[in-house]
C-alpha positions as CSV (number, residue, x, y, z in Angstrom):
1,M,121.3,95.5,-43.6
2,A,123.4,94.2,-40.8
3,T,124.3,90.5,-40.7
4,W,125.9,88.4,-38.1
5,A,128.2,86.6,-40.5
6,A,131.8,87.8,-40.6
7,R,133.0,89.4,-43.8
8,A,135.5,87.5,-45.9
9,D,138.2,90.1,-45.3
10,E,137.9,90.0,-41.4
11,Q,139.3,87.3,-39.5
12,V,137.5,86.0,-36.4
13,V,139.9,84.6,-33.9
14,A,138.6,82.5,-31.0
15,P,140.2,82.9,-27.8
16,A,142.7,80.3,-27.1
17,R,141.8,77.8,-24.2
18,P,144.5,76.3,-22.2
19,R,144.2,72.4,-22.3
20,S,144.5,71.2,-18.8
21,Q,143.9,68.1,-16.9
22,P,140.4,69.0,-15.6
23,R,139.1,69.1,-19.3
24,V,140.1,65.4,-19.8
25,V,138.7,64.3,-16.5
26,K,135.3,65.8,-17.5
27,R,135.5,63.8,-20.8
28,E,136.3,60.6,-18.7
29,R,133.4,61.4,-16.3
30,R,131.0,61.8,-19.2
31,V,132.1,58.5,-20.8
32,T,132.0,56.8,-17.4
33,G,128.5,58.3,-16.7
34,G,127.3,57.3,-20.2
35,V,128.6,53.7,-19.7
36,L,127.0,53.6,-16.2
37,S,123.7,54.9,-17.4
38,I,123.7,52.3,-20.2
39,A,124.5,49.5,-17.7
40,I,121.6,50.8,-15.5
41,V,119.2,50.8,-18.4
42,A,120.3,47.4,-19.6
43,A,119.8,46.0,-16.1
44,L,116.4,47.5,-15.9
45,L,115.4,46.1,-19.4
46,A,116.6,42.7,-18.3
47,G,114.5,42.9,-15.2
48,V,111.4,43.9,-17.3
49,V,112.1,40.9,-19.7
50,A,112.6,38.6,-16.7
51,T,109.3,39.9,-15.2
52,N,107.4,39.3,-18.5
53,V,109.0,35.7,-18.8
54,A,107.7,34.9,-15.4
55,V,104.2,36.2,-16.1
56,L,104.1,34.3,-19.4
57,R,105.0,31.1,-17.6
58,L,102.3,31.7,-15.0
59,N,99.7,32.4,-17.7
60,M,100.6,29.1,-19.3
61,K,100.2,27.2,-16.0
62,L,97.0,29.0,-15.3
63,D,95.7,28.1,-18.9
64,H,96.8,24.6,-18.4
65,L,95.0,24.3,-15.0
66,G,91.9,25.8,-16.5
67,R,91.7,23.2,-19.2
68,E,92.4,20.4,-16.6
69,G,89.5,21.8,-14.4
70,A,87.2,21.7,-17.4
71,D,88.2,18.2,-18.2
72,L,87.5,17.2,-14.5
73,K,84.1,18.9,-14.6
74,A,83.2,16.9,-17.8
75,Q,84.4,13.7,-16.1
76,N,82.3,14.5,-13.0
77,A,79.2,15.1,-15.1
78,E,79.7,11.8,-17.0
79,L,80.2,9.9,-13.8
80,S,77.1,11.5,-12.3
81,S,75.2,10.4,-15.3
82,Q,76.6,6.9,-15.0
83,L,75.5,6.8,-11.4
84,S,72.1,8.1,-12.0
85,S,71.5,5.4,-14.8
86,A,73.0,2.7,-12.5
87,A,70.7,3.6,-9.6
88,S,67.5,3.7,-11.8
89,A,64.6,1.6,-10.7
90,P,63.9,-0.2,-14.0
91,R,67.6,-1.3,-14.1
92,I,67.4,-2.6,-10.6
93,Q,64.2,-4.5,-11.3
94,K,65.7,-6.1,-14.3
95,L,68.9,-7.2,-12.4
96,A,66.7,-8.6,-9.5
97,A,64.6,-10.6,-12.0
98,K,67.6,-11.9,-13.8
99,Q,70.1,-12.7,-11.2
100,L,67.8,-13.4,-8.2
101,G,64.7,-14.6,-9.9
102,L,62.6,-12.0,-8.1
103,Q,59.3,-10.7,-9.5
104,Q,57.3,-7.6,-8.7
105,A,54.4,-8.4,-6.3
106,T,50.9,-8.0,-7.7
107,S,48.2,-6.1,-5.8
108,D,46.5,-9.2,-4.5
109,Q,49.8,-10.4,-3.0
110,T,50.3,-7.2,-1.1
111,T,49.3,-7.0,2.6
112,Y,49.2,-3.8,4.8
113,F,49.5,-3.6,8.5
114,K,48.2,-0.8,10.7
115,L,50.5,0.0,13.6
116,S,49.0,1.4,16.7
117,K,50.8,4.4,18.3
């Protein structure tokens, strides 16, 4: 059976490569490209984080404004209830009798006029 592995008694010699300046330049380019790509990814991640922080702040403001709106609606309902009770007829009659000494007219004290057209 044939194998790809070299036998122990055979020596495999790789061809010699001349070490020249372009080989070093490629390594520098790779390092520079790697650093540049890391910097770009870091800048993009910083942008994503900044965007998330801004969205979080806006959500907090929106939640605060929602709670404030609900409080204002509750206050409006309470004030409307107070206004309704303050304008009620029995309360006004009671105040008129107490403060001004007025009494409700009886049916024999009431007179009606007919106006001609």
